DRENLUMGU-278843 format. One record per residue (C-alpha): residue number from 1; x, y, z. Coordinates in nm, 3 decimals. Layout:
# DRENLUMGU-278843
figu; c1; c2; c3
NUM; X; Y; Z
...
//
This chain:
# DRENLUMGU-278843
figu; c1; c2; c3
1; 18.397; 11.486; 3.201
2; 18.398; 11.373; 2.852
3; 18.078; 11.346; 2.643
4; 18.050; 10.965; 2.656
5; 18.087; 10.954; 3.030
6; 17.838; 11.242; 3.074
7; 17.586; 11.070; 2.842
8; 17.616; 10.748; 3.028
9; 17.565; 10.926; 3.360
10; 17.256; 11.109; 3.236
11; 17.103; 10.791; 3.082
12; 17.163; 10.613; 3.420
13; 17.000; 10.885; 3.609
14; 16.704; 10.887; 3.360
15; 16.668; 10.513; 3.399
16; 16.655; 10.537; 3.778
17; 16.437; 10.851; 3.804
18; 16.219; 10.765; 3.497
19; 16.136; 10.411; 3.608
20; 16.061; 10.505; 3.962
21; 15.902; 10.843; 3.956
22; 15.806; 10.997; 3.636
23; 15.762; 10.767; 3.344
24; 15.672; 10.418; 3.471
25; 15.445; 10.342; 3.174
26; 15.694; 10.456; 2.920
27; 15.985; 10.269; 3.088
28; 15.790; 9.939; 3.103
29; 15.661; 9.970; 2.749
30; 15.994; 10.045; 2.577
31; 15.848; 10.357; 2.439
32; 16.026; 10.690; 2.365
33; 16.329; 10.803; 2.562
34; 16.282; 10.544; 2.836
35; 16.282; 10.269; 2.581
36; 16.589; 10.407; 2.406
37; 16.781; 10.424; 2.733
38; 16.713; 10.056; 2.792
39; 16.804; 9.953; 2.440
40; 17.190; 9.927; 2.403
41; 17.203; 9.824; 2.045
42; 16.991; 10.057; 1.845
43; 16.965; 10.063; 1.466
44; 16.895; 10.391; 1.279
45; 16.534; 10.280; 1.239
46; 16.494; 10.209; 1.606
47; 16.652; 10.552; 1.693
48; 16.409; 10.723; 1.461
49; 16.117; 10.532; 1.625
50; 16.227; 10.614; 1.966
51; 16.275; 10.978; 1.878
52; 15.938; 11.022; 1.716
53; 15.760; 10.821; 1.986
54; 15.917; 11.051; 2.247
55; 15.818; 11.362; 2.056
56; 15.467; 11.213; 2.018
57; 15.453; 11.149; 2.387
58; 15.559; 11.498; 2.486
59; 15.300; 11.654; 2.255
60; 15.034; 11.425; 2.403
61; 15.132; 11.498; 2.759
62; 15.134; 11.882; 2.708
63; 14.795; 11.854; 2.528
64; 14.659; 11.661; 2.820
65; 14.796; 11.902; 3.080
66; 14.639; 12.192; 2.890
67; 14.291; 12.010; 2.878
68; 14.321; 11.960; 3.251
69; 14.477; 12.294; 3.363
70; 14.396; 12.534; 3.071
71; 14.616; 12.663; 2.787
72; 14.902; 12.805; 2.972
73; 15.263; 12.881; 2.890
74; 15.507; 12.723; 2.857
75; 15.300; 12.418; 2.779
76; 15.116; 12.577; 2.487
77; 15.442; 12.691; 2.322
78; 15.624; 12.374; 2.383
79; 15.336; 12.168; 2.246
80; 15.359; 12.359; 1.919
81; 15.746; 12.308; 1.925
82; 15.678; 11.928; 1.957
83; 15.463; 11.937; 1.649
84; 15.771; 12.100; 1.468
85; 15.989; 11.829; 1.612
86; 15.769; 11.556; 1.471
87; 15.758; 11.738; 1.133
88; 16.140; 11.738; 1.131
89; 16.161; 11.365; 1.191
90; 15.890; 11.256; 0.945
91; 16.091; 11.308; 0.636
92; 16.375; 11.096; 0.764
93; 16.152; 10.792; 0.774
94; 16.077; 10.839; 0.396
95; 16.442; 10.924; 0.322
96; 16.555; 10.595; 0.470
97; 16.264; 10.379; 0.362
98; 16.117; 10.321; 0.706
99; 15.740; 10.309; 0.798
100; 15.639; 10.606; 1.002
101; 15.504; 10.459; 1.335
102; 15.149; 10.553; 1.428
103; 15.100; 10.789; 1.716
104; 15.000; 10.568; 2.013
105; 15.140; 10.812; 2.267
106; 14.801; 10.891; 2.435
107; 14.797; 10.548; 2.590
108; 15.146; 10.607; 2.739
109; 15.093; 10.923; 2.935
110; 14.917; 11.010; 3.256
111; 14.773; 11.341; 3.359
112; 14.980; 11.497; 3.652
113; 14.808; 11.544; 3.980
114; 14.890; 11.915; 3.999
115; 15.028; 12.195; 3.784
116; 15.345; 12.186; 3.991
117; 15.375; 11.815; 3.921
118; 15.315; 11.894; 3.543
119; 15.626; 12.115; 3.550
120; 15.821; 11.857; 3.733
121; 15.720; 11.590; 3.476
122; 15.808; 11.829; 3.205
123; 16.156; 11.867; 3.347
124; 16.211; 11.504; 3.371
125; 16.072; 11.437; 3.029
126; 16.302; 11.695; 2.874
127; 16.612; 11.558; 3.067
128; 16.524; 11.199; 2.933
129; 16.482; 11.346; 2.584
130; 16.820; 11.530; 2.594
131; 16.982; 11.214; 2.720
132; 16.833; 11.013; 2.448
133; 16.964; 11.250; 2.169
134; 17.308; 11.266; 2.342
135; 17.329; 10.885; 2.327
136; 17.223; 10.888; 1.963
137; 17.469; 11.156; 1.871
138; 17.751; 10.962; 2.041
139; 17.741; 10.712; 1.758
140; 17.780; 10.713; 1.391
141; 17.492; 10.869; 1.202
142; 17.413; 11.006; 0.859
143; 17.469; 11.376; 0.843
144; 17.104; 11.466; 0.790
145; 16.997; 11.254; 1.091
146; 17.277; 11.406; 1.301
147; 17.159; 11.753; 1.211
148; 16.798; 11.685; 1.303
149; 16.898; 11.510; 1.636
150; 17.120; 11.809; 1.722
151; 16.838; 12.053; 1.656
152; 16.591; 11.848; 1.860
153; 16.830; 11.818; 2.142
154; 16.883; 12.192; 2.143
155; 16.499; 12.241; 2.139
156; 16.471; 12.016; 2.443
157; 16.740; 12.211; 2.626
158; 16.525; 12.523; 2.570
159; 16.212; 12.345; 2.687
160; 16.399; 12.219; 2.997
161; 16.481; 12.580; 3.083
162; 16.121; 12.689; 3.035
163; 15.995; 12.418; 3.265
164; 16.266; 12.489; 3.533
165; 16.152; 12.865; 3.525
166; 15.784; 12.762; 3.542
167; 15.857; 12.531; 3.840
168; 16.013; 12.830; 4.028
169; 15.665; 12.975; 4.074
170; 15.591; 12.681; 4.305
171; 15.910; 12.699; 4.523
//
């Protein structure tokens, strides 16, 4: 399956799963990866906004999970990685003359009902994040933006594996 068809399939799955089960608030608000999946004509500025909003949301979600369930791995490690992802995106806003959006992510996340559910939500969030970056990377991008998006996608692929491994404890 070529990359464009794979990306379209992943985005379709994310839209279906995300809007029904995992990220109803994010999908309704046009925030982060769910918003990016619903937006078919994204500018560079919009892509950067969706990307940083999604990284903000991941960090906020993992912070809230740790407040509720304690500072446990992989949430503690991944939350710090999300901070790194944000710090990689921030200079791009300055580079291209865009305003850095405020972090309003806390109003877009919900504390999971159980730790098992937290791992499931982490998996779905990372799948959505990966799909978002795959869609962005399928188009024309400046080299520096492409490099950052590729790095962030690779990081999300690692996070996905960590959450899948964590969920195995509950099977």
